[in-house]
C-alpha positions, 0 to 999 in steps of 0.5 A: 079686272077693272078700270084703273082710275089712277091709270086713266088719270095719269095717261090724260096727264101725260097727253096734257103735259106736252101742249101746256109746256108748248103754251108756256113757252109760246108765251115766254117767247112772244114776250121776248120777241121784240128783244131777240126774235126780230133780230135773228128772223130778220138776219134769217131773211138775207143771203148766207154764203151767197145762196138765197133761202128759198127753202122752207125753214124752221125756227130755232126752237123747232129745229132744236126740238126735232133733233132732240127728239130725233136723237133722244129715242127708244134706245136711250131708256131701253137699249143702253141700260141693257148694254151697261148691264151686259158689259160690266157696268162703268166699263161700258159707259167709258167705252160709250164716251170715247166713241161719243167724242172720237166718232159720233160728235164729229159725225153729227156736226159734219152732217148739220153743217153740210146740210144747212150749207147745201140747203138740200136733203141728203140725196141733193146734198151728196150730189151737190158735193159730188155726184160720186156719193149719191149711191151712199145717199141712196143706201141711207134712203134704203136703210130709213125704209128698213128701220121704220118698218121695224122700229114702230113695232117696238112702239106697238109693244108699248101701245099694248102695254099702256092699254094694259096699264089702265086696268087693275090688276096689271094683265102681266102681274101674274107672270110678266115673261109669259104675258110678253112671250105668249100674249104679246108675241105669241112666239115659237118655242123653237125654230125648227121647221118654222117660218115667220107665221101668221100675223098677230092681230093685237100687234098689227092693231097697235101698229096701226095706232102708232102709224096713224099717230105718225100720219096725223103728226106729219101730214099737215105741216111743220107747224103741227109737227112742232106742237106734237113735238112739245109732247113727245120731247118735253113729255119724256123729260118730265115723266123721266123726272117723276119715275126717277124720284120715285124709283130711287126710294124703292128697296134695293135701289141702292144695289142697282145704282152701286152696279150702274156707277160702282162696278167697273170690270176693266177686263172688259175693256179689252173686249172688241165686242163691247166696243162694237156694242158701245159704238153701235149704241151711240151711232144709233142714238145720235143717228149720223149715217142715216142722213136725217141730221143733213135733211133736218138741217137743210130747213134750219135758218141760214143763220142758225148756230149749228155748232151750238145746237150740235153741243146742246143735242149731243149733251142732252141725249147722253144725259138723258141715257145716263140719267135714266140709267139711274131710274132703270137700275134702281127698278132693277135693284128692286127686281133683284131684291124682291126676287131674293127676298121670295127665295131667289130664282131656279138654277136650272142646272141644279134645280135649286133656288139660288140668289140672283144678282142685279147683273143677271137681271140687267142683261135680260135684252128685250125682256129688260123693258117689257118683262123685268121692268114691267114686272117691276111696276108692281113695287110702286104699290097703289101707284102701280098703274100710274107708274106703269103708264108713265114708263110705257108712255116715255117709251112710246113718245121717245120712239115716236120723235125718232119715227117723225124725223125719219118719216119727214126725211123720206118725205123730203126725198120724195118732194125734192125728187119732184122738184128736180124731175119738174113734176108736180109735187103732190099735196104733203098729206098725200105723201105722208099717207102713202109713206105711212101706208107702205111702212105699216104693210112693211111692219106686218112682217115684224108682227108675225110669230117670229117677228121679233127674231126678224127684227133683230136680224135686219137690225144687226145686218143692216143698220149696225153694218151700214151706219158704220160703214156710212159714217166712214164714207161720209168722212171721206167724202167731207175730207176730199169733196167738202173740206175743213176749211168750208165748214170753218168759214161757213159756221163763222159767216152763218153765225156772224152778227147774231146776238150771242155770236157777234163776231161769228162762231169759231169751231174750237178746238180745231185739232179735236175736230179735225182728228176726229173727222179726218181719222178717228171716225173713218178708222174706227168705223171701218175697223168695227165693220170688218171686225163685225163681219169676221165674227159673223162669218165665223159664227152665225149671229144669234143662233137663228135659222139659216133662211133667216140669216140669209134674209140678213145677208141679202139685205146688207148685199143690196145696201153694198151693191147700191153704195158704189152706183155713184161712183160708176155713174160719175166716172162714166159722165165725167160730172163734178162737184156743184159747190160754190168755190171756197174763194167765194165763201172766204170773200163773203166772210171778209166782206161781212167782217169789213177787212181783208181776210185774217184766216190762215193761207189756204194750203193744201192741208187746210182745204181738206 
């Protein structure tokens, strides 16, 4: 093997694409500052809803970029195409869009508004709404720890593949499946009598690199993070466009695209497992239920139009998944074409070579990215190393954005805790360093020989279950203790006088948002929660050994035990909400409008 000049040059281009985009955007923004930025910046220094703006603030661009990076993650380009292939092409996309509109979008807007209104992290926000919900906030803090520990191991895989893309020929060219399973994972052939096994040094080293990147990006404040975000948000978009343009020209690409948008298996729409997968995918992508959107929104300007930002993030997130699917399925179509041109694949039942299909190649699970697509890089000829660097750099940067937001959320929890307790807050870089160190040590569990199986267990029993439960409980919290009317008044008051919304932003259509928050969100999420629970009780998930199933159930039980603690404490102490009276917000809006309130009378239904 020799170093690939093309691969190395491509990697440098990838690294510098973001800073160049940031420099250009900064130049454009400075030219428009006199006309646009000064007005909104001046407005943000005022008070909104009668609350002072003492909290550190992010600019509108930084806020939007952070949420975009948080939403557009690894699952958009890896898990989404796999689920499309598994569940019959277009049928899954229909289910995905239904869950997006009826569950994810209402939940996302709800969290963003609550964060901006209270200007507190998730724990402080929920306590302010009503102390009975602080157990839910602590549960969300725990799943942040769990997901950060295993999620970055997936990024460690990408680091290994980026390093491999810098040599020619690619180290997995001979057998991509063997490279992933043996060289990267060194997994066991079976689970009988096996434990987690020793830590694999390649994975441990790659994971260390990932956490060093996270530390360097977060330790020195939000200005540095904003610059880094230009790399990790703009970079993947540019790289995806290049990948898309090149991949659609491959032999067999049309067959892959036809499966992606042309196949529609209507029978799958009656399969609840498919709906559970679709709902889990969009919830994990936008990630309401983690509390991160609440915390990030607490740092935005009080005059920021979070309604508009919500729409931008939701559209861009789903568009990235849908457009990325064209690139992925073009490559999968080419893989299928090449396999069939070479005589097909081995049928283990008959021992004969048979033709394979796009559906079979697209349902490869984790292997879709690290086996099938990695193997597909060979189809790009002299551009093999360059395209390989591009693809795995996209995976890495997509994942880093999500990690940045999760880690920043947890840092905020620590800082707010010190503030509430009246303790001296440690230097920001020390908090970030401690969190990164702890997360790295926890992540070593997933760098063992059965690490990928443990990752799947924790992801299923903790993240899938608890996201569904958390979103449902947040809907109840909003309905009974925050209120629809408060959301409407706040959004209008916060945006009143802005250049784009001089009369304030209306939350329309009202029926859609209220139906989603009050009914479809809690009903659908609770239904899927209990459906998945009954399925796992009837048949253990994934066929993993009993001791590993026990880890999953124990972690879920711990999360469920934490959640009702706030209710018990609230009943014992008799504490209540510390939100300002709704009448104060309405009076502030009426005063800002300079007229008597024209909002409909506050009835019992409006209040909720």
